[in-house]
C-alpha positions in Angstrom: -14.0 -17.6 5.0 -11.8 -15.9 7.6 -8.6 -17.7 8.3 -5.7 -17.8 10.7 -2.2 -17.8 9.2 0.5 -19.8 10.9 4.0 -19.1 9.6 6.5 -21.9 10.4 10.1 -20.8 11.0 12.3 -23.6 12.4 15.8 -22.5 13.3 17.6 -25.5 12.0 18.5 -25.9 8.3 21.2 -28.0 6.7 21.0 -26.5 3.2 21.1 -22.8 4.1 21.8 -22.2 7.9 19.6 -19.4 9.2 17.7 -19.1 6.0 14.5 -17.9 7.6 16.2 -14.7 8.8 18.8 -14.4 6.0 18.8 -11.1 4.2 16.7 -11.2 1.0 16.4 -8.0 -1.0 17.4 -6.0 2.1 15.0 -7.6 4.6 14.9 -10.8 6.7 13.5 -13.6 4.6 10.6 -14.2 6.9 9.4 -10.6 6.6 8.2 -11.2 3.0 6.0 -14.0 4.1 4.6 -11.9 7.0 3.8 -9.2 4.5 1.9 -11.7 2.3 -0.1 -13.1 5.2 -1.0 -9.6 6.5 -2.1 -8.4 3.1 -4.4 -11.4 2.5 -8.0 -10.1 2.6 -9.3 -13.4 4.1 -6.7 -13.7 6.9 -7.7 -12.3 10.3 -4.8 -13.4 12.5 -1.1 -13.9 11.7 1.2 -15.9 13.9 4.8 -17.0 13.7 5.8 -20.3 15.3 9.5 -20.6 15.8 12.3 -21.8 18.1 14.5 -19.0 16.6 14.6 -15.8 18.7 15.6 -13.8 15.6 12.5 -14.9 13.7 10.3 -14.2 16.7 11.9 -10.7 17.1 11.1 -9.9 13.4 7.5 -11.1 13.9 7.0 -8.9 17.0 8.6 -5.9 15.2 6.0 -6.3 12.5 3.1 -6.6 14.9 2.1 -10.2 14.5 1.5 -12.8 17.1 4.2 -15.3 18.1 4.3 -18.8 19.5 7.6 -20.2 20.9 8.0 -23.7 19.6 9.4 -26.3 22.0 12.6 -28.1 21.1 10.7 -31.4 20.7 9.0 -29.8 17.6 12.1 -28.2 16.2 14.5 -31.0 15.5 15.1 -32.7 12.2 12.4 -35.3 12.9 9.7 -32.6 13.6 6.8 -32.6 11.2 5.0 -29.6 9.7 1.6 -30.7 11.0 2.8 -31.3 14.6 4.2 -27.7 14.7 1.1 -26.3 13.1 -1.2 -28.1 15.6 0.9 -26.8 18.5 0.6 -23.2 17.3 -3.1 -23.6 16.5 -3.8 -24.8 20.0 -1.6 -22.1 21.5 -3.8 -19.6 19.7 -6.9 -21.0 21.3 -8.0 -23.2 18.4 -9.6 -20.3 16.4 -12.5 -20.8 14.1 -12.0 -20.9 10.3 -9.4 -22.4 8.0 -5.7 -22.5 8.9 -3.2 -21.1 6.4 0.2 -22.8 6.8 3.0 -20.7 5.3 6.8 -21.3 5.3 9.2 -18.6 6.4 11.7 -19.7 3.7 9.3 -18.8 0.8 9.8 -15.1 0.3 8.4 -15.0 -3.2 4.8 -15.9 -4.1 2.4 -14.2 -6.5 0.0 -11.6 -5.2 -3.4 -13.0 -4.2 -2.3 -16.6 -3.9 -3.3 -17.0 -0.2 -6.8 -15.6 -0.9 -7.2 -17.8 -4.0 -6.5 -20.9 -1.9 -8.9 -19.8 0.9 -11.6 -19.0 -1.6 -11.2 -22.4 -3.3 -11.7 -24.1 0.0 -14.9 -22.1 0.6 -16.3 -22.9 -2.9 -15.4 -26.6 -2.9 -15.7 -27.5 0.8 -12.3 -29.1 0.5 -10.3 -30.4 3.5 -7.2 -28.8 2.1 -5.9 -26.6 -0.7 -2.3 -26.5 -1.8 -0.4 -24.5 -4.4 1.2 -26.4 -7.3 3.6 -25.3 -10.0 4.4 -26.8 -13.4 7.3 -29.2 -13.2 8.8 -27.6 -16.4 11.8 -29.5 -17.7 12.0 -31.8 -14.6 9.1 -33.9 -15.8 8.6 -37.4 -14.4 8.7 -38.9 -17.9 12.3 -37.6 -18.2 13.4 -39.2 -15.0 16.0 -42.0 -15.3 18.1 -44.4 -13.4 21.9 -44.0 -13.8 24.2 -46.6 -12.4 26.8 -44.9 -10.3 29.6 -47.4 -11.3 29.0 -48.0 -15.0 27.1 -44.9 -16.0 24.4 -47.1 -17.6 21.1 -45.2 -18.1 17.7 -46.8 -17.9 14.1 -45.5 -17.7 12.8 -44.9 -14.3 9.6 -46.7 -15.3 8.7 -48.8 -18.4 11.1 -49.9 -21.1 11.5 -46.7 -23.3 13.8 -43.9 -22.1 11.9 -40.6 -21.8 8.7 -42.4 -22.8 9.8 -41.7 -26.3 9.2 -37.9 -25.9 12.1 -35.5 -26.5 10.3 -32.2 -26.9 9.1 -30.4 -23.8 5.9 -29.2 -25.5 4.9 -32.8 -26.1 4.9 -33.7 -22.4 1.6 -34.0 -20.6 0.9 -31.4 -17.9 2.4 -32.3 -14.5 2.6 -30.3 -11.3 4.5 -30.4 -8.0 3.7 -28.7 -4.7 5.7 -25.4 -4.6 5.4 -24.4 -1.0 3.5 -21.2 -1.8 0.5 -21.9 0.4 -1.3 -24.7 2.2 -4.8 -24.2 3.6 -6.4 -26.8 5.8 -9.6 -27.0 7.8 -9.3 -27.2 11.6 -10.8 -30.6 11.5 -8.3 -31.9 8.9 -5.4 -30.4 10.8 -6.5 -32.0 14.0 -7.1 -35.3 12.2 -10.8 -35.5 12.8 -11.9 -36.3 9.2 -10.9 -39.9 9.1 -8.2 -39.5 6.5 -5.8 -42.5 5.9 -2.7 -42.5 8.1 0.4 -41.1 6.6 2.6 -38.0 6.6 -0.1 -36.1 4.8 -3.1 -37.3 6.8 -3.7 -33.7 7.9 -4.5 -32.8 4.3 -7.8 -34.7 4.9 -9.7 -36.6 2.2 -10.9 -33.8 -0.2 -7.7 -32.3 -1.5 -7.6 -29.5 -4.0 -4.9 -27.4 -5.7 -4.4 -23.9 -7.0 -1.9 -23.4 -9.8 1.0 -20.9 -9.9 3.1 -20.1 -12.9 6.6 -21.5 -13.4 9.0 -19.6 -11.1 6.3 -17.6 -9.4 7.1 -19.2 -6.1 10.7 -19.4 -4.8 11.3 -21.9 -1.9 14.7 -21.4 -0.4 16.4 -24.7 0.1 19.8 -23.9 -1.4 22.2 -21.0 -1.8 21.1 -20.6 -5.4 17.4 -20.3 -4.3 18.5 -17.4 -2.0 20.2 -15.6 -4.9 17.2 -16.1 -7.2 14.7 -14.8 -4.5 16.9 -11.8 -3.9 17.0 -10.9 -7.6 13.3 -11.5 -8.1 12.3 -9.3 -5.2 14.7 -6.5 -6.1 13.4 -6.5 -9.7 9.8 -6.5 -8.4 10.6 -3.6 -6.0 12.2 -1.6 -8.8 9.2 -2.1 -11.0 6.8 -1.0 -8.3 8.9 2.2 -7.6 9.0 3.0 -11.4 5.2 2.5 -11.5 4.6 4.9 -8.6 6.9 7.5 -10.2 5.1 7.2 -13.5 
């Protein structure tokens, strides 16, 4: 399946202003996602959709297509699917799956995009999204804490932590990690009859590909930026050492 990749890079960000073009391991953050999209074997076209001239300039310098996003799709109330639909139609509604990538995710494992596209082809899914293990932030260990008294109660049920205190005894649980989302054109354009809701564009047949804990870094805070920088510098150092060897 030959896909079109749309990289979303909204200028506004409350947590880390300008995060999509912030320097990460010596490059603008978005450049790492552009690299990942361009290196995917099953991606034929790569486009950056943004209201940020700096992000669009990076995209043009790297030889990928650009779509200027209107202000109405770039405010705090704008949705991912509205922005993706706008870019998709601006590109002429190309055939094949649509890979939605976020410019603020500079770290993802090699081959992740292709794995998601291939799963869509094998399963005929409406969407495929990447999921990571929740690790120590497991839902069974979620609690309610009274802000005034400090009283702690289980989030659900009657027993705190479901009676489980060792991480290895927790059942497997996963969360979307932002690494990749692939949707069919019909799902994106809401032509598959999926129930209304913020994720209606995922369609009905939804699948997931798994990543390892920490393999994807989604920058939403200053700490995430520091982690991504360290990971990519270490990765670049390892690659240089391998070439020298």
